[in-house]
PQR file of N, CA, C, O and H, with PARSE charges and radii, in Angstrom:
ATOM      1  N   MET A   1     106.154 105.158  86.566 -0.4000 1.5000
ATOM      2  CA  MET A   1     106.607 104.038  85.821 -0.0000 2.0000
ATOM      3  C   MET A   1     106.434 104.538  84.514  0.5500 1.7000
ATOM      4  O   MET A   1     105.609 105.440  84.368 -0.5500 1.4000
ATOM      5  N   ILE A   2     107.147 104.060  83.395 -0.4000 1.5000
ATOM      6  CA  ILE A   2     106.869 104.868  82.288 -0.0000 2.0000
ATOM      7  C   ILE A   2     106.004 104.051  81.228  0.5500 1.7000
ATOM      8  O   ILE A   2     106.347 102.961  80.770 -0.5500 1.4000
ATOM      9  H   ILE A   2     107.817 103.327  83.513  0.4000 1.0000
ATOM     10  N   ILE A   3     105.043 104.611  80.962 -0.4000 1.5000
ATOM     11  CA  ILE A   3     104.096 104.036  79.821 -0.0000 2.0000
ATOM     12  C   ILE A   3     104.148 104.386  78.591  0.5500 1.7000
ATOM     13  O   ILE A   3     104.100 105.571  78.261 -0.5500 1.4000
ATOM     14  H   ILE A   3     104.764 105.497  81.334  0.4000 1.0000
ATOM     15  N   ASP A   4     104.259 103.350  77.695 -0.4000 1.5000
ATOM     16  CA  ASP A   4     104.404 103.694  76.417 -0.0000 2.0000
ATOM     17  C   ASP A   4     103.170 104.279  75.579  0.5500 1.7000
ATOM     18  O   ASP A   4     102.153 103.699  75.199 -0.5500 1.4000
ATOM     19  H   ASP A   4     104.297 102.388  77.963  0.4000 1.0000
ATOM     20  N   ALA A   5     103.564 105.578  75.414 -0.4000 1.5000
ATOM     21  CA  ALA A   5     102.651 106.411  75.099 -0.0000 2.0000
ATOM     22  C   ALA A   5     101.944 106.103  73.735  0.5500 1.7000
ATOM     23  O   ALA A   5     100.822 106.534  73.470 -0.5500 1.4000
ATOM     24  H   ALA A   5     104.390 106.049  75.723  0.4000 1.0000
ATOM     25  N   ASN A   6     102.467 105.556  73.144 -0.4000 1.5000
ATOM     26  CA  ASN A   6     101.855 104.894  71.529 -0.0000 2.0000
ATOM     27  C   ASN A   6     100.725 103.818  72.084  0.5500 1.7000
ATOM     28  O   ASN A   6      99.594 103.761  71.601 -0.5500 1.4000
ATOM     29  H   ASN A   6     103.379 105.206  73.359  0.4000 1.0000
ATOM     30  N   VAL A   7     101.119 103.094  73.009 -0.4000 1.5000
ATOM     31  CA  VAL A   7     100.207 101.738  73.466 -0.0000 2.0000
ATOM     32  C   VAL A   7      98.826 102.540  74.099  0.5500 1.7000
ATOM     33  O   VAL A   7      97.651 102.210  73.938 -0.5500 1.4000
ATOM     34  H   VAL A   7     102.037 103.140  73.402  0.4000 1.0000
ATOM     35  N   LEU A   8      99.401 103.772  74.917 -0.4000 1.5000
ATOM     36  CA  LEU A   8      97.874 104.428  75.622 -0.0000 2.0000
ATOM     37  C   LEU A   8      97.168 105.117  74.592  0.5500 1.7000
ATOM     38  O   LEU A   8      95.944 105.203  74.694 -0.5500 1.4000
ATOM     39  H   LEU A   8     100.356 104.039  75.048  0.4000 1.0000
ATOM     40  N   ILE A   9      97.866 105.714  73.434 -0.4000 1.5000
ATOM     41  CA  ILE A   9      97.101 106.179  72.463 -0.0000 2.0000
ATOM     42  C   ILE A   9      96.108 105.293  71.737  0.5500 1.7000
ATOM     43  O   ILE A   9      94.907 105.424  71.502 -0.5500 1.4000
ATOM     44  H   ILE A   9      98.860 105.644  73.351  0.4000 1.0000
ATOM     45  N   HIS A  10      97.046 104.292  71.442 -0.4000 1.5000
ATOM     46  CA  HIS A  10      96.013 103.224  70.457 -0.0000 2.0000
ATOM     47  C   HIS A  10      94.949 102.480  71.414  0.5500 1.7000
ATOM     48  O   HIS A  10      93.928 102.109  70.835 -0.5500 1.4000
ATOM     49  H   HIS A  10      98.022 104.185  71.633  0.4000 1.0000
ATOM     50  N   LEU A  11      95.023 102.251  72.571 -0.4000 1.5000
ATOM     51  CA  LEU A  11      93.946 101.676  73.518 -0.0000 2.0000
ATOM     52  C   LEU A  11      92.747 102.440  73.688  0.5500 1.7000
ATOM     53  O   LEU A  11      91.610 101.976  73.778 -0.5500 1.4000
ATOM     54  H   LEU A  11      95.853 102.552  73.042  0.4000 1.0000
ATOM     55  N   ARG A  12      93.189 104.028  73.735 -0.4000 1.5000
ATOM     56  CA  ARG A  12      92.151 104.864  74.152 -0.0000 2.0000
ATOM     57  C   ARG A  12      91.616 105.041  72.655  0.5500 1.7000
ATOM     58  O   ARG A  12      90.389 104.942  72.617 -0.5500 1.4000
ATOM     59  H   ARG A  12      94.113 104.404  73.661  0.4000 1.0000
ATOM     60  N   LYS A  13      92.178 105.265  71.479 -0.4000 1.5000
ATOM     61  CA  LYS A  13      91.408 105.553  70.166 -0.0000 2.0000
ATOM     62  C   LYS A  13      90.471 104.210  69.816  0.5500 1.7000
ATOM     63  O   LYS A  13      89.440 104.351  69.158 -0.5500 1.4000
ATOM     64  H   LYS A  13      93.174 105.345  71.509  0.4000 1.0000
ATOM     65  N   GLU A  14      90.870 102.987  70.270 -0.4000 1.5000
ATOM     66  CA  GLU A  14      90.409 101.731  69.947 -0.0000 2.0000
ATOM     67  C   GLU A  14      88.697 101.725  70.666  0.5500 1.7000
ATOM     68  O   GLU A  14      87.668 101.285  70.153 -0.5500 1.4000
ATOM     69  H   GLU A  14      91.708 102.873  70.805  0.4000 1.0000
ATOM     70  N   ARG A  15      88.871 102.309  71.859 -0.4000 1.5000
ATOM     71  CA  ARG A  15      87.747 102.522  72.465 -0.0000 2.0000
ATOM     72  C   ARG A  15      86.936 103.774  72.155  0.5500 1.7000
ATOM     73  O   ARG A  15      85.933 104.075  72.802 -0.5500 1.4000
ATOM     74  H   ARG A  15      89.707 102.667  72.275  0.4000 1.0000
ATOM     75  N   LYS A  16      87.448 104.543  71.062 -0.4000 1.5000
ATOM     76  CA  LYS A  16      86.916 105.936  70.625 -0.0000 2.0000
ATOM     77  C   LYS A  16      86.574 106.525  71.747  0.5500 1.7000
ATOM     78  O   LYS A  16      85.453 107.020  71.874 -0.5500 1.4000
ATOM     79  H   LYS A  16      88.263 104.298  70.537  0.4000 1.0000
ATOM     80  N   LEU A  17      87.516 106.555  72.745 -0.4000 1.5000
ATOM     81  CA  LEU A  17      87.427 107.619  73.814 -0.0000 2.0000
ATOM     82  C   LEU A  17      88.182 109.089  73.574  0.5500 1.7000
ATOM     83  O   LEU A  17      89.270 109.135  72.999 -0.5500 1.4000
ATOM     84  H   LEU A  17      88.426 106.153  72.642  0.4000 1.0000
ATOM     85  N   THR A  18      87.559 110.195  74.028 -0.4000 1.5000
ATOM     86  CA  THR A  18      88.656 111.431  74.195 -0.0000 2.0000
ATOM     87  C   THR A  18      89.593 110.968  75.425  0.5500 1.7000
ATOM     88  O   THR A  18      89.430 110.032  76.207 -0.5500 1.4000
ATOM     89  H   THR A  18      86.676 110.158  74.495  0.4000 1.0000
ATOM     90  N   GLN A  19      90.664 111.960  75.342 -0.4000 1.5000
ATOM     91  CA  GLN A  19      91.316 112.062  76.475 -0.0000 2.0000
ATOM     92  C   GLN A  19      90.512 112.512  77.746  0.5500 1.7000
ATOM     93  O   GLN A  19      90.773 111.955  78.812 -0.5500 1.4000
ATOM     94  H   GLN A  19      90.797 112.721  74.707  0.4000 1.0000
ATOM     95  N   LYS A  20      89.709 113.326  77.704 -0.4000 1.5000
ATOM     96  CA  LYS A  20      88.899 113.727  78.793 -0.0000 2.0000
ATOM     97  C   LYS A  20      87.865 112.549  79.142  0.5500 1.7000
ATOM     98  O   LYS A  20      87.494 112.354  80.299 -0.5500 1.4000
ATOM     99  H   LYS A  20      89.497 113.778  76.838  0.4000 1.0000
ATOM    100  N   GLN A  21      87.566 112.021  78.397 -0.4000 1.5000
ATOM    101  CA  GLN A  21      86.654 110.597  78.805 -0.0000 2.0000
ATOM    102  C   GLN A  21      87.042 109.867  79.562  0.5500 1.7000
ATOM    103  O   GLN A  21      86.450 109.423  80.546 -0.5500 1.4000
ATOM    104  H   GLN A  21      87.868 112.180  77.456  0.4000 1.0000
ATOM    105  N   LEU A  22      88.450 109.576  79.076 -0.4000 1.5000
ATOM    106  CA  LEU A  22      89.238 108.297  79.630 -0.0000 2.0000
ATOM    107  C   LEU A  22      89.906 109.035  80.940  0.5500 1.7000
ATOM    108  O   LEU A  22      90.120 108.273  81.883 -0.5500 1.4000
ATOM    109  H   LEU A  22      88.931 109.937  78.277  0.4000 1.0000
ATOM    110  N   ALA A  23      90.181 110.097  81.084 -0.4000 1.5000
ATOM    111  CA  ALA A  23      90.626 110.812  82.670 -0.0000 2.0000
ATOM    112  C   ALA A  23      89.670 110.675  83.284  0.5500 1.7000
ATOM    113  O   ALA A  23      89.819 110.220  84.418 -0.5500 1.4000
ATOM    114  H   ALA A  23      90.007 110.716  80.318  0.4000 1.0000
ATOM    115  N   GLU A  24      88.328 110.992  82.831 -0.4000 1.5000
ATOM    116  CA  GLU A  24      87.140 111.041  83.902 -0.0000 2.0000
ATOM    117  C   GLU A  24      87.112 109.665  84.548  0.5500 1.7000
ATOM    118  O   GLU A  24      87.108 109.478  85.765 -0.5500 1.4000
ATOM    119  H   GLU A  24      88.207 111.362  81.910  0.4000 1.0000
ATOM    120  N   MET A  25      87.090 108.614  83.508 -0.4000 1.5000
ATOM    121  CA  MET A  25      86.462 107.262  84.126 -0.0000 2.0000
ATOM    122  C   MET A  25      87.900 106.682  84.848  0.5500 1.7000
ATOM    123  O   MET A  25      87.697 105.812  85.695 -0.5500 1.4000
ATOM    124  H   MET A  25      87.093 108.765  82.520  0.4000 1.0000
ATOM    125  N   VAL A  26      88.895 106.944  84.686 -0.4000 1.5000
ATOM    126  CA  VAL A  26      90.004 106.517  85.694 -0.0000 2.0000
ATOM    127  C   VAL A  26      90.352 107.311  87.046  0.5500 1.7000
ATOM    128  O   VAL A  26      91.101 106.933  87.947 -0.5500 1.4000
ATOM    129  H   VAL A  26      89.059 107.651  83.997  0.4000 1.0000
ATOM    130  N   GLY A  27      89.594 108.550  86.960 -0.4000 1.5000
ATOM    131  CA  GLY A  27      89.603 109.543  88.117 -0.0000 2.0000
ATOM    132  C   GLY A  27      90.735 110.120  88.305  0.5500 1.7000
ATOM    133  O   GLY A  27      91.083 110.345  89.464 -0.5500 1.4000
ATOM    134  H   GLY A  27      88.985 108.857  86.229  0.4000 1.0000
ATOM    135  N   ILE A  28      91.707 110.552  87.034 -0.4000 1.5000
ATOM    136  CA  ILE A  28      92.970 111.395  86.921 -0.0000 2.0000
ATOM    137  C   ILE A  28      92.417 112.866  86.204  0.5500 1.7000
ATOM    138  O   ILE A  28      91.401 112.954  85.515 -0.5500 1.4000
ATOM    139  H   ILE A  28      91.424 110.369  86.093  0.4000 1.0000
ATOM    140  N   ALA A  29      93.424 114.079  86.573 -0.4000 1.5000
ATOM    141  CA  ALA A  29      93.111 115.037  85.558 -0.0000 2.0000
ATOM    142  C   ALA A  29      93.422 114.932  84.356  0.5500 1.7000
ATOM    143  O   ALA A  29      94.290 114.156  83.956 -0.5500 1.4000
ATOM    144  H   ALA A  29      94.250 114.007  87.133  0.4000 1.0000
ATOM    145  N   GLU A  30      92.753 115.700  83.624 -0.4000 1.5000
ATOM    146  CA  GLU A  30      92.921 115.676  81.830 -0.0000 2.0000
ATOM    147  C   GLU A  30      94.033 115.982  81.702  0.5500 1.7000
ATOM    148  O   GLU A  30      94.761 115.133  81.188 -0.5500 1.4000
ATOM    149  H   GLU A  30      92.047 116.330  83.949  0.4000 1.0000
ATOM    150  N   ARG A  31      94.487 116.968  82.003 -0.4000 1.5000
ATOM    151  CA  ARG A  31      95.589 117.967  82.017 -0.0000 2.0000
ATOM    152  C   ARG A  31      97.162 116.795  82.396  0.5500 1.7000
ATOM    153  O   ARG A  31      98.289 116.985  81.939 -0.5500 1.4000
ATOM    154  H   ARG A  31      93.896 117.657  82.421  0.4000 1.0000
ATOM    155  N   ASN A  32      96.807 115.818  83.187 -0.4000 1.5000
ATOM    156  CA  ASN A  32      97.939 114.776  83.396 -0.0000 2.0000
ATOM    157  C   ASN A  32      97.692 114.021  82.432  0.5500 1.7000
ATOM    158  O   ASN A  32      98.586 113.760  81.627 -0.5500 1.4000
ATOM    159  H   ASN A  32      95.891 115.663  83.559  0.4000 1.0000
ATOM    160  N   TYR A  33      96.379 113.485  82.296 -0.4000 1.5000
ATOM    161  CA  TYR A  33      96.648 112.196  81.410 -0.0000 2.0000
ATOM    162  C   TYR A  33      97.013 112.571  79.648  0.5500 1.7000
ATOM    163  O   TYR A  33      97.426 111.758  78.822 -0.5500 1.4000
ATOM    164  H   TYR A  33      95.653 113.697  82.950  0.4000 1.0000
ATOM    165  N   ARG A  34      96.708 114.059  79.413 -0.4000 1.5000
ATOM    166  CA  ARG A  34      97.567 114.588  78.208 -0.0000 2.0000
ATOM    167  C   ARG A  34      98.948 114.544  78.273  0.5500 1.7000
ATOM    168  O   ARG A  34      99.670 114.421  77.284 -0.5500 1.4000
ATOM    169  H   ARG A  34      96.372 114.720  80.084  0.4000 1.0000
ATOM    170  N   ARG A  35      99.275 114.628  79.252 -0.4000 1.5000
ATOM    171  CA  ARG A  35     100.740 114.705  79.619 -0.0000 2.0000
ATOM    172  C   ARG A  35     101.425 113.458  79.352  0.5500 1.7000
ATOM    173  O   ARG A  35     102.427 113.341  78.647 -0.5500 1.4000
ATOM    174  H   ARG A  35      98.689 114.728  80.055  0.4000 1.0000
ATOM    175  N   TYR A  36     100.630 112.259  80.146 -0.4000 1.5000
ATOM    176  CA  TYR A  36     101.275 110.803  79.753 -0.0000 2.0000
ATOM    177  C   TYR A  36     101.214 110.304  78.308  0.5500 1.7000
ATOM    178  O   TYR A  36     101.991 109.469  77.846 -0.5500 1.4000
ATOM    179  H   TYR A  36      99.816 112.354  80.718  0.4000 1.0000
ATOM    180  N   GLU A  37     100.023 111.008  77.509 -0.4000 1.5000
ATOM    181  CA  GLU A  37     100.130 110.236  76.013 -0.0000 2.0000
ATOM    182  C   GLU A  37     101.238 111.235  75.080  0.5500 1.7000
ATOM    183  O   GLU A  37     101.737 110.936  73.996 -0.5500 1.4000
ATOM    184  H   GLU A  37      99.392 111.686  77.885  0.4000 1.0000
ATOM    185  N   ALA A  38     101.477 112.742  76.018 -0.4000 1.5000
ATOM    186  CA  ALA A  38     102.789 113.289  74.952 -0.0000 2.0000
ATOM    187  C   ALA A  38     104.155 113.016  75.631  0.5500 1.7000
ATOM    188  O   ALA A  38     105.152 113.625  75.245 -0.5500 1.4000
ATOM    189  H   ALA A  38     101.071 112.985  76.899  0.4000 1.0000
ATOM    190  N   GLY A  39     104.231 111.922  76.845 -0.4000 1.5000
ATOM    191  CA  GLY A  39     105.512 111.413  77.140 -0.0000 2.0000
ATOM    192  C   GLY A  39     106.011 112.675  78.025  0.5500 1.7000
ATOM    193  O   GLY A  39     107.226 112.875  78.019 -0.5500 1.4000
ATOM    194  H   GLY A  39     103.421 111.427  77.159  0.4000 1.0000
ATOM    195  N   GLU A  40     105.200 113.537  78.778 -0.4000 1.5000
ATOM    196  CA  GLU A  40     105.968 114.521  79.176 -0.0000 2.0000
ATOM    197  C   GLU A  40     105.783 114.426  80.992  0.5500 1.7000
ATOM    198  O   GLU A  40     106.268 115.198  81.819 -0.5500 1.4000
ATOM    199  H   GLU A  40     104.213 113.375  78.782  0.4000 1.0000
ATOM    200  N   LEU A  41     104.913 113.203  81.238 -0.4000 1.5000
ATOM    201  CA  LEU A  41     104.750 112.752  82.441 -0.0000 2.0000
ATOM    202  C   LEU A  41     104.726 111.278  82.976  0.5500 1.7000
ATOM    203  O   LEU A  41     104.012 110.473  82.377 -0.5500 1.4000
ATOM    204  H   LEU A  41     104.519 112.576  80.567  0.4000 1.0000
ATOM    205  N   ASP A  42     105.328 110.940  83.872 -0.4000 1.5000
ATOM    206  CA  ASP A  42     105.159 109.537  84.138 -0.0000 2.0000
ATOM    207  C   ASP A  42     103.957 109.337  85.341  0.5500 1.7000
ATOM    208  O   ASP A  42     103.945 110.065  86.334 -0.5500 1.4000
ATOM    209  H   ASP A  42     105.908 111.594  84.358  0.4000 1.0000
ATOM    210  N   PRO A  43     103.055 108.368  85.144 -0.5600 1.5000
ATOM    211  CA  PRO A  43     102.147 108.322  85.776  0.2800 2.0000
ATOM    212  C   PRO A  43     102.541 107.641  87.432  0.5500 1.7000
ATOM    213  O   PRO A  43     103.621 107.099  87.663 -0.5500 1.4000
ATOM    214  N   LEU A  44     101.666 107.771  88.255 -0.4000 1.5000
ATOM    215  CA  LEU A  44     102.195 107.159  89.530 -0.0000 2.0000
ATOM    216  C   LEU A  44     101.441 105.645  89.190  0.5500 1.7000
ATOM    217  O   LEU A  44     100.608 105.348  88.334 -0.5500 1.4000
ATOM    218  H   LEU A  44     100.788 108.212  88.068  0.4000 1.0000
ATOM    219  N   THR A  45     102.180 104.756  90.351 -0.4000 1.5000
ATOM    220  CA  THR A  45     102.063 103.530  90.209 -0.0000 2.0000
ATOM    221  C   THR A  45     100.465 103.157  90.333  0.5500 1.7000
ATOM    222  O   THR A  45     100.125 102.177  89.669 -0.5500 1.4000
ATOM    223  H   THR A  45     102.857 104.997  91.046  0.4000 1.0000
ATOM    224  N   SER A  46      99.636 103.693  90.955 -0.4000 1.5000
ATOM    225  CA  SER A  46      98.481 103.560  91.291 -0.0000 2.0000
ATOM    226  C   SER A  46      97.732 104.086  89.955  0.5500 1.7000
ATOM    227  O   SER A  46      96.668 103.524  89.695 -0.5500 1.4000
ATOM    228  H   SER A  46      99.912 104.489  91.494  0.4000 1.0000
ATOM    229  N   THR A  47      98.069 104.858  89.294 -0.4000 1.5000
ATOM    230  CA  THR A  47      97.406 105.271  87.897 -0.0000 2.0000
ATOM    231  C   THR A  47      97.864 104.430  86.886  0.5500 1.7000
ATOM    232  O   THR A  47      97.138 104.271  85.905 -0.5500 1.4000
ATOM    233  H   THR A  47      98.933 105.315  89.505  0.4000 1.0000
ATOM    234  N   THR A  48      99.037 103.813  86.955 -0.4000 1.5000
ATOM    235  CA  THR A  48      99.307 102.791  85.834 -0.0000 2.0000
ATOM    236  C   THR A  48      98.373 101.529  85.985  0.5500 1.7000
ATOM    237  O   THR A  48      97.899 100.907  85.035 -0.5500 1.4000
ATOM    238  H   THR A  48      99.627 103.942  87.752  0.4000 1.0000
ATOM    239  N   LYS A  49      98.197 101.271  87.189 -0.4000 1.5000
ATOM    240  CA  LYS A  49      97.458  99.838  87.480 -0.0000 2.0000
ATOM    241  C   LYS A  49      96.038 100.500  87.215  0.5500 1.7000
ATOM    242  O   LYS A  49      95.209  99.632  86.939 -0.5500 1.4000
ATOM    243  H   LYS A  49      98.581 101.777  87.961  0.4000 1.0000
ATOM    244  N   ALA A  50      95.647 101.474  87.218 -0.4000 1.5000
ATOM    245  CA  ALA A  50      94.221 101.588  86.769 -0.0000 2.0000
ATOM    246  C   ALA A  50      94.041 101.733  85.652  0.5500 1.7000
ATOM    247  O   ALA A  50      92.942 101.283  85.328 -0.5500 1.4000
ATOM    248  H   ALA A  50      96.320 102.179  87.442  0.4000 1.0000
ATOM    249  N   LEU A  51      94.564 102.136  84.888 -0.4000 1.5000
ATOM    250  CA  LEU A  51      94.852 102.028  83.427 -0.0000 2.0000
ATOM    251  C   LEU A  51      94.666 100.934  83.095  0.5500 1.7000
ATOM    252  O   LEU A  51      93.645 100.592  82.497 -0.5500 1.4000
ATOM    253  H   LEU A  51      95.457 102.502  85.151  0.4000 1.0000
ATOM    254  N   ALA A  52      95.879  99.931  83.499 -0.4000 1.5000
ATOM    255  CA  ALA A  52      95.628  98.768  83.072 -0.0000 2.0000
ATOM    256  C   ALA A  52      94.688  98.004  83.451  0.5500 1.7000
ATOM    257  O   ALA A  52      94.537  97.032  82.712 -0.5500 1.4000
ATOM    258  H   ALA A  52      96.708 100.209  83.984  0.4000 1.0000
ATOM    259  N   GLU A  53      93.796  98.086  84.572 -0.4000 1.5000
ATOM    260  CA  GLU A  53      92.621  97.496  84.590 -0.0000 2.0000
ATOM    261  C   GLU A  53      91.597  97.879  83.962  0.5500 1.7000
ATOM    262  O   GLU A  53      90.708  97.056  83.744 -0.5500 1.4000
ATOM    263  H   GLU A  53      93.919  98.876  85.173  0.4000 1.0000
ATOM    264  N   TYR A  54      91.475  99.170  83.532 -0.4000 1.5000
ATOM    265  CA  TYR A  54      90.529  99.591  82.666 -0.0000 2.0000
ATOM    266  C   TYR A  54      90.461  99.262  81.376  0.5500 1.7000
ATOM    267  O   TYR A  54      89.365  99.053  80.856 -0.5500 1.4000
ATOM    268  H   TYR A  54      92.197  99.838  83.708  0.4000 1.0000
ATOM    269  N   PHE A  55      91.594  99.172  80.693 -0.4000 1.5000
ATOM    270  CA  PHE A  55      91.617  98.346  79.605 -0.0000 2.0000
ATOM    271  C   PHE A  55      92.085  96.862  79.409  0.5500 1.7000
ATOM    272  O   PHE A  55      92.306  96.287  78.343 -0.5500 1.4000
ATOM    273  H   PHE A  55      92.484  99.341  81.115  0.4000 1.0000
ATOM    274  N   GLY A  56      92.165  96.466  80.447 -0.4000 1.5000
ATOM    275  CA  GLY A  56      91.985  94.572  80.642 -0.0000 2.0000
ATOM    276  C   GLY A  56      93.345  94.406  80.128  0.5500 1.7000
ATOM    277  O   GLY A  56      93.442  93.406  79.418 -0.5500 1.4000
ATOM    278  H   GLY A  56      91.985  96.932  81.314  0.4000 1.0000
ATOM    279  N   VAL A  57      94.415  95.070  80.266 -0.4000 1.5000
ATOM    280  CA  VAL A  57      95.966  94.579  79.715 -0.0000 2.0000
ATOM    281  C   VAL A  57      96.706  94.555  80.982  0.5500 1.7000
ATOM    282  O   VAL A  57      96.284  95.010  82.045 -0.5500 1.4000
ATOM    283  H   VAL A  57      94.336  95.883  80.843  0.4000 1.0000
ATOM    284  N   SER A  58      97.847  93.989  80.790 -0.4000 1.5000
ATOM    285  CA  SER A  58      98.886  93.764  81.640 -0.0000 2.0000
ATOM    286  C   SER A  58      99.959  95.171  81.924  0.5500 1.7000
ATOM    287  O   SER A  58     100.369  95.869  80.998 -0.5500 1.4000
ATOM    288  H   SER A  58      98.190  93.620  79.927  0.4000 1.0000
ATOM    289  N   ILE A  59     100.257  95.378  83.192 -0.4000 1.5000
ATOM    290  CA  ILE A  59     101.107  96.854  83.239 -0.0000 2.0000
ATOM    291  C   ILE A  59     102.360  96.508  82.205  0.5500 1.7000
ATOM    292  O   ILE A  59     102.713  97.478  81.534 -0.5500 1.4000
ATOM    293  H   ILE A  59      99.923  94.810  83.945  0.4000 1.0000
ATOM    294  N   ASP A  60     103.010  95.401  81.999 -0.4000 1.5000
ATOM    295  CA  ASP A  60     104.015  95.060  81.309 -0.0000 2.0000
ATOM    296  C   ASP A  60     103.703  95.166  79.604  0.5500 1.7000
ATOM    297  O   ASP A  60     104.593  95.273  78.760 -0.5500 1.4000
ATOM    298  H   ASP A  60     102.723  94.613  82.543  0.4000 1.0000
ATOM    299  N   TYR A  61     102.454  95.120  79.357 -0.4000 1.5000
ATOM    300  CA  TYR A  61     102.004  95.807  78.110 -0.0000 2.0000
ATOM    301  C   TYR A  61     101.819  97.430  78.039  0.5500 1.7000
ATOM    302  O   TYR A  61     101.892  98.033  76.968 -0.5500 1.4000
ATOM    303  H   TYR A  61     101.731  95.033  80.043  0.4000 1.0000
ATOM    304  N   LEU A  62     101.619  97.952  79.049 -0.4000 1.5000
ATOM    305  CA  LEU A  62     101.303  99.363  79.089 -0.0000 2.0000
ATOM    306  C   LEU A  62     102.873  99.855  79.143  0.5500 1.7000
ATOM    307  O   LEU A  62     102.958 100.917  78.527 -0.5500 1.4000
ATOM    308  H   LEU A  62     101.559  97.462  79.919  0.4000 1.0000
ATOM    309  N   VAL A  63     103.975  99.496  79.602 -0.4000 1.5000
ATOM    310  CA  VAL A  63     105.176 100.149  79.691 -0.0000 2.0000
ATOM    311  C   VAL A  63     105.750  99.567  78.657  0.5500 1.7000
ATOM    312  O   VAL A  63     106.922  99.944  78.670 -0.5500 1.4000
ATOM    313  H   VAL A  63     103.907  98.633  80.103  0.4000 1.0000
ATOM    314  N   GLY A  64     105.547  98.757  77.646 -0.4000 1.5000
ATOM    315  CA  GLY A  64     106.209  98.253  76.224 -0.0000 2.0000
ATOM    316  C   GLY A  64     107.017  97.045  76.701  0.5500 1.7000
ATOM    317  O   GLY A  64     107.924  96.790  75.909 -0.5500 1.4000
ATOM    318  H   GLY A  64     104.595  98.450  77.635  0.4000 1.0000
ATOM    319  N   ARG A  65     106.962  96.196  77.788 -0.4000 1.5000
ATOM    320  CA  ARG A  65     107.998  95.271  78.185 -0.0000 2.0000
ATOM    321  C   ARG A  65     107.647  93.771  77.076  0.5500 1.7000
ATOM    322  O   ARG A  65     108.456  92.888  76.790 -0.5500 1.4000
ATOM    323  H   ARG A  65     106.225  96.403  78.431  0.4000 1.0000
ATOM    324  N   THR A  66     106.386  93.865  76.684 -0.4000 1.5000
ATOM    325  CA  THR A  66     105.952  93.098  75.925 -0.0000 2.0000
ATOM    326  C   THR A  66     104.620  93.483  75.203  0.5500 1.7000
ATOM    327  O   THR A  66     103.766  94.264  75.621 -0.5500 1.4000
ATOM    328  H   THR A  66     105.729  94.582  76.916  0.4000 1.0000
ATOM    329  N   GLU A  67     104.615  92.525  73.619 -0.4000 1.5000
ATOM    330  CA  GLU A  67     103.535  93.091  72.817 -0.0000 2.0000
ATOM    331  C   GLU A  67     102.427  92.259  73.061  0.5500 1.7000
ATOM    332  O   GLU A  67     101.586  92.143  72.170 -0.5500 1.4000
ATOM    333  H   GLU A  67     105.308  91.890  73.279  0.4000 1.0000
ATOM    334  N   ASN A  68     102.259  91.508  74.402 -0.4000 1.5000
ATOM    335  CA  ASN A  68     100.914  90.507  74.570 -0.0000 2.0000
ATOM    336  C   ASN A  68     100.518  91.314  75.464  0.5500 1.7000
ATOM    337  O   ASN A  68     101.283  91.758  76.320 -0.5500 1.4000
ATOM    338  H   ASN A  68     102.942  91.602  75.125  0.4000 1.0000
ATOM    339  N   PRO A  69      98.906  91.703  75.368 -0.5600 1.5000
ATOM    340  CA  PRO A  69      98.573  92.512  76.391  0.2800 2.0000
ATOM    341  C   PRO A  69      97.641  91.777  77.438  0.5500 1.7000
ATOM    342  O   PRO A  69      97.105  92.317  78.405 -0.5500 1.4000
ATOM    343  N   GLU A  70      97.540  90.350  77.043 -0.4000 1.5000
ATOM    344  CA  GLU A  70      96.779  89.743  78.000 -0.0000 2.0000
ATOM    345  C   GLU A  70      97.755  89.514  79.634  0.5500 1.7000
ATOM    346  O   GLU A  70      98.963  89.395  79.838 -0.5500 1.4000
ATOM    347  H   GLU A  70      97.976  89.912  76.257  0.4000 1.0000
ATOM    348  N   VAL A  71      96.635  89.529  80.506 -0.4000 1.5000
ATOM    349  CA  VAL A  71      97.196  89.543  82.002 -0.0000 2.0000
ATOM    350  C   VAL A  71      97.212  88.246  82.446  0.5500 1.7000
ATOM    351  O   VAL A  71      96.215  87.525  82.415 -0.5500 1.4000
ATOM    352  H   VAL A  71      95.654  89.626  80.341  0.4000 1.0000
ATOM    353  N   ASN A  72      98.409  87.868  82.904 -0.4000 1.5000
ATOM    354  CA  ASN A  72      98.680  86.300  83.315 -0.0000 2.0000
ATOM    355  C   ASN A  72      98.386  86.274  84.813  0.5500 1.7000
ATOM    356  O   ASN A  72      99.003  86.858  85.704 -0.5500 1.4000
ATOM    357  H   ASN A  72      99.219  88.454  82.930  0.4000 1.0000
ATOM    358  N   HIS A  73      97.451  85.579  84.899 -0.4000 1.5000
ATOM    359  CA  HIS A  73      97.053  84.947  86.504 -0.0000 2.0000
ATOM    360  C   HIS A  73      97.661  84.125  87.049  0.5500 1.7000
ATOM    361  O   HIS A  73      97.316  83.740  88.166 -0.5500 1.4000
ATOM    362  H   HIS A  73      96.949  85.105  84.176  0.4000 1.0000
TER
END
């Protein structure tokens, strides 16, 4: 699933986290996380879900399908 790198960078910086800190919190390798932000690697669906849950946003927001970050239940 292709994540919008700009959205990911914005969310991380908004929380004042380093790439390493966020990778550790989500349970992924820092190297892979850096590649997500660089647009060089697409995360697995489970990683996309973990990132969305961590940030409290919808997957649609992470992949750039909507500008509304809210999760619809």
